[in-house]
FISELO-106155 format. One record per atom (N, C-alpha, C): residue in one letter; x, y, z. Coordinates in steps of 0.05 Angstrom, whole numbers, plus 5000, padded with zeros to 4 digits. Atoms other than C-alpha are relative to their C-alpha. Layout:
N
AXYZ
...
END
This chain:
274
X498150324999
X336190399401
X498249825021
X501250124988
X332389769420
X500049975024
X500250124974
X331489569490
X501349664998
X499550224992
X333988949515
X497349805001
X502950175000
X328688359499
X499649825029
X500850154975
X325787999556
X498849664983
X501150175010
X324687249532
X496149954999
X503550025002
X316687279550
X499250244979
X500149765020
X316687959512
X499549834971
X500650075032
X318487579446
X498749775000
X501950145005
X314686979460
X496850144998
X502949895000
X307987459466
X501150234965
X499949855029
X310987889399
X499349844975
X499950195009
X311887289369
X496349844989
X502550055006
X303887139379
X498850264993
X501649825009
X301887859365
X501050004966
X498550055038
X305887759293
X498149804982
X501250135008
X302487129282
X497050104992
X503149924995
X295287379295
X500050204980
X500849715017
X295488089260
X500749834965
X500550135025
X298387659199
X497649844995
X502750135009
X292587159199
X497350154989
X503149825008
X287187789201
X502250164974
X499449875020
X291888049141
X499950365013
X499449714995
X293688709174
X502650105002
X497249914996
X299989149169
X499750145032
X499149854979
X303189439224
X498550345005
X501349765005
X300990129197
X497250065011
X502449974996
X293689949211
X499849945026
X500150034974
X294789689282
X500450225010
X500449754977
X297390339303
X498450214997
X501949835012
X292490719269
X497649875020
X503050054990
X287190339309
X500149995031
X499249994971
X290590279375
X501150315004
X498949724999
X293091029367
X502750035016
X497149954990
X299890919377
X501650034976
X499750005025
X305891019324
X501249704995
X498850295015
X308690409280
X502149965019
X497550124981
X314690419327
X499249795023
X500950184980
X310890179380
X499249674994
X501550195007
X307389659343
X502549804997
X497150124999
X314789429321
X501349905020
X498650104963
X317489449390
X497849705012
X501750214990
X311588999408
X500849644992
X499950225018
X312588489360
X502849864997
X496850075001
X320288489367
X501049865026
X500450114968
X318788359446
X501850235003
X497849834990
X323389059453
X498550075026
X500449834985
X318089379490
X496949865007
X502850114987
X311689119539
X497550134987
X503349844998
X303889319530
X498549915017
X502350074975
X298589399576
X498149774995
X500750235006
X293488889582
X496950084988
X501449865023
X287789349551
X501149984973
X499650105024
X292089339495
X499749804984
X500450315009
X291788649483
X497549914996
X502250035014
X285488629489
X499150174974
X500349885030
X284589079432
X501249884980
X499450165016
X288788749395
X498949804992
X502450245006
X284988119398
X497650154985
X501949855013
X278488519377
X500550054974
X499349855025
X281188909320
X501049684981
X499650205016
X284288179302
X498449814987
X503050224999
X278387739310
X500149775010
X499550274986
X281887229353
X498849975021
X501650164971
X279386849416
X501450025014
X499149984969
X282687179474
X503849924991
X495850025004
X290586979439
X500650155007
X497949804989
X293887559453
X499750045028
X500149934974
X291087689515
X500949815018
X499350264982
X292486999540
X503149964996
X496649944994
X299687109515
X500750235013
X499449814977
X300187779553
X499949915026
X499950184967
X298187379617
X501649795001
X497350225002
X303886839602
X502150235007
X497449885001
X308687349595
X500050225023
X500049804972
X307387789659
X498949815018
X500750194977
X306287129705
X503350005006
X497749974987
X311287099756
X501049714996
X499750344999
X310786239754
X502349954978
X498450165028
X316185879706
X498649805003
X502450225013
X310685419683
X500349934971
X499950075030
X311185089613
X497250224998
X502749835006
X306485649576
X497549804993
X502650155007
X301185099559
X498749965023
X501250034969
X299884999635
X498650245005
X500749854997
X297485669631
X497750114989
X501549985018
X293985709571
X497649835003
X501850264988
X290185039590
X497650095022
X501449934984
X287985379653
X498750254996
X501849785016
X284885969630
X497949984977
X502350135010
X281385609583
X497549845019
X501050104983
X278885179620
X497850085020
X501549794979
X276085709679
X497150094989
X500749825008
X272785979633
X497449834977
X502250125010
X268385389588
X497549945004
X501850104987
X261685169584
X499549764987
X499350255012
X264184579543
X501949865000
X497350115012
X270384119539
X499749774996
X499750275013
X271483559489
X503349955007
X497750044999
X277683199503
X500649674993
X500450265008
X280482559470
X503849915004
X496850124995
X287682209502
X499949794999
X499950325008
X289881569472
X502349865025
X499250064986
X295281529527
X500150035021
X500349984963
X293981759593
X497850155006
X502549844991
X288582079629
X500250304997
X500749655007
X286582829616
X501650125032
X499649874978
X290083269658
X498150055022
X503549844991
X282783559684
X500149815023
X499750214991
X283082899722
X501249815012
X496750134993
X289482659739
X499850095034
X499249944961
X290982589824
X502750084994
X497649854998
X296682929849
X501849764988
X498250245011
X300982189848
X500549984968
X500250045034
X299382059769
X502050194996
X499149815015
X301082719748
X503350005006
X497849994989
X307782699789
X501749794992
X498650225010
X309781989769
X499850074965
X499549955027
X308382209691
X501750164992
X497549775003
X312782859693
X502149835001
X497250104994
X317782489720
X501149724983
X499950125012
X316781939669
X501250104969
X498549865026
X316882399608
X501350245000
X497949745003
X321382939629
X501649935024
X498450114980
X327082669671
X501950295006
X498349694996
X331083409658
X498450135023
X501449894992
X325583749694
X500849995034
X499849944972
X327384029768
X498249955023
X502150094973
X323783859836
X498550174999
X501349814989
X321484549836
X498050074975
X502250075022
X318084549766
X498749785004
X501650264999
X314983869776
X498250125020
X502950014980
X311484099840
X498350224989
X502749895011
X308684709806
X498749884984
X501750225015
X306484289755
X498549895010
X502750164991
X302783859793
X497850185007
X502049874988
X300084359834
X498050194976
X502049845018
X297484739771
X498149874985
X501850155016
X294384199744
X498049905019
X501549974969
X291384059816
X497950184997
X501549825000
X288184689811
X497349924984
X501749905020
X284584579743
X497249765014
X502550274996
X280483939777
X497350245012
X501949794989
X276684579818
X497850034979
X501649975023
X273184709746
X497749754997
X501750285003
X268784059751
X498650025025
X501749974987
X266484289814
X498050335011
X502449775005
X262984969793
X497750055006
X502950004995
X255785149798
X499450244981
X500250235016
X254085089737
X502349884987
X497650085012
X259584659720
X500049904965
X500650095029
X261984589643
X499249674999
X500950175014
X259584039600
X502949844998
X496750065007
X266283609596
X499249674998
X500050335022
X266782909552
X502449984994
X497150095005
X272482519552
X500549694987
X500050265013
X274481999504
X504149885000
X497550114998
X280581529518
X499549754987
X499450255007
X283580949489
X500249775024
X499950224971
X283080269534
X502349995008
X496850004987
X290580289538
X500050195028
X498849854967
X290380839591
X498849895012
X501050194974
X286480409640
X502149875014
X498250164996
X291979939642
X503050144998
X497049954999
X297680359631
X501850135029
X499149914970
X302580439696
X501950204992
X497049765010
X306481079699
X501849985033
X498649974975
X312081149747
X500949715012
X500850244988
X311880359755
X498849935018
X502150084975
X307380419809
X497549934995
X502950085010
X301080049801
X498450135016
X502049904972
X299080359871
X498950314986
X499849805010
X299481069828
X497249964988
X502650035022
X294580739775
X497349925014
X502550054995
X289780459817
X499450205018
X501549754994
X288981129855
X498750164980
X501049845022
X287281409792
X498549894994
X502550155004
X282780919776
X497350025011
X501749924968
X279081039840
X498950264992
X501249724992
X277881739830
X499050094975
X501350015031
X275981689753
X497849855009
X502650144996
X270981259786
X497650135019
X501949794979
X268581679834
X499450214997
X501249745022
X267982309790
X498249904988
X501750145021
X264381869737
X497150025024
X502350084985
X259381659796
X498850255004
X501949704993
X258082439817
X500050074990
X500749895030
X256682579748
X501450214996
X498049785003
X262483079741
X500250004967
X499049985032
X264282889676
X498849724986
X500450295020
X263582399613
X501749914992
X497550225006
X268281799600
X498749814982
X500050245001
X268381319544
X502849974988
X497850135008
X273080899524
X499949894972
X500350175027
X274680589448
X502049715009
X498650244994
X276379899463
X502049884982
X497850125011
X282479549440
X499849914968
X500650055030
X278779189382
X498350114982
X502049905017
X275179679350
X502050084973
X499249985030
X275779679277
X501150204990
X499349735012
X276480409267
X502150175020
X498649794984
X281780849292
X500550314994
X499349805024
X280581539268
X501250245026
X498749774979
X284281869330
X503549925004
X497750055009
X290881689299
X502150334998
X497949725001
X293382439295
X500750135039
X498549954973
X294482479375
X497750175014
X502649804981
X290482829435
X499550264992
X500449714993
X286783439430
X497850075015
X502549864991
X281383929456
X498150194987
X501649835006
X276084339434
X498450065018
X501349814978
X273984899480
X496850234990
X502749795005
X265885269475
X500350145027
X501349814971
X264285829517
X497850204983
X502149865006
X258986239523
X499750254981
X499149675017
X261486969492
X501850004979
X497749985025
X266686749436
X500249714988
X499550265023
X267886269384
X501649745021
X498850244990
X270385539398
X503450034995
X497550015004
X277885439407
X500749705002
X499150304998
X281884739396
X503050035008
X496149934999
X289284599418
X500549584995
X499050275007
X293083929397
X502449975014
X497750094980
X298083629445
X502249884991
X497350075014
X305383509425
X502150025025
X498250024977
X311783409461
X500650335014
X499349664988
X313084209481
X497550105008
X503249904994
X305984309499
X497550034980
X501850055017
X300184489462
X500050214979
X500249785022
X299084849392
X496450115004
X503649894996
X291885309400
X498850074972
X501149935022
X287485459345
X497850085001
X502549835004
X282185899325
X499249994977
X501050015028
X281885809261
X497349814997
X502450134994
X274685659254
X499249694977
X500450295009
X275285089202
X501749735010
X498450274992
X281184739236
X498050005027
X501150104968
X276884769304
X497349834997
X502950135004
X270084569261
X502149584983
X498950275007
X275083909243
X500149905026
X499650204969
X277283709310
X496750005014
X502150074986
X269583749339
X499049814979
X501250165011
X267483329279
X501449785000
X497750254991
X273282799293
X498649925033
X501150054973
X271482809367
X497349824998
X503150075019
X263482659338
X502049655000
X499650365001
X266982009305
X501649885015
X498950084976
X271881839362
X497149865023
X502250084986
X265381799403
X498349784993
X502750195014
X261181439354
X502449715003
X498150274990
X267280879355
X500649855027
X498950104969
X267680819432
X497549905013
X502450164981
X263180459482
X498350245017
X502949794992
X256880779514
X501750075031
X498849824963
X258781239584
X499449775009
X500050144979
X255480679616
X501649705000
X497850195007
X259980109588
X502550005003
X496649934998
X265880479586
X501049965036
X499950034971
X264880559667
X499849695012
X499150274994
X264079849668
X502149964988
X496550075010
X270679729632
X502950135020
X497749844983
X274680259676
X499949805028
X501250104971
X271079849738
X501649664994
X498950265006
X274279159705
X502850065009
X497550014998
X280379389697
X501550135028
X499350014966
X281079669776
X500049755006
X499750244990
X278879029789
X502049795000
X497750155004
X284578679753
X502250055006
X497249814985
X289879129784
X499449915031
X499150034972
X287878979847
X500349685005
X498550224997
X287878189841
X502349964991
X497450004997
X294578299818
X501550085022
X498649884977
X297678589881
X498749865027
END
């Protein structure tokens, strides 16, 4: 008889099923590889039984995935009540050697101030509890530490000009603080940012925000952002498409120097309004 399932185990089970099917493996093959009975694999996939961290790592190795199952295992065993994408992104960013991100609507989470994050979360998720917002703000703030590592990852960001002027939470002071922080990080060489001007003839970023993560010891991974979180991709062709699209976006954007000048101009215009 099956045990009562746990939501976290069910989510992990779905990840295992998806990874196994992409690898074109059967439950029987998985059972033989990991030295367990087939009913155990079935229970993992249904979410009626947990598995050990080492077993999650062995599944990744057998399926040829890039830590997908292991990251899902980490989420399933985390005591924090956070959206899954927050845990995924933090783990990926902590291990990257290079990060490429395109954002058409807001400043990326990696460079957001706490005030900007909080205002954005209140705008986009009025159903969230105060506790959940506090946790999400702190989780995003922790990610900034990755920019201070030695050696730090190479971070390249492309945003639309609209991002520089979008007021979140109805507070101009929040946007002013965000622009100040971005300029300080750029001046310190923490990352590179390019801005696509409003009058750009070509708009290759219409598919929405996405990231490409490169690692020193495993294949690249990409993610696409949507309302309920992030969709992670490790299929090599999909990742290559994202990397190619990012290159096209960079070619349509202003240079890093001109982009910095435009950010500074947006900040000065905001100062003049208040």
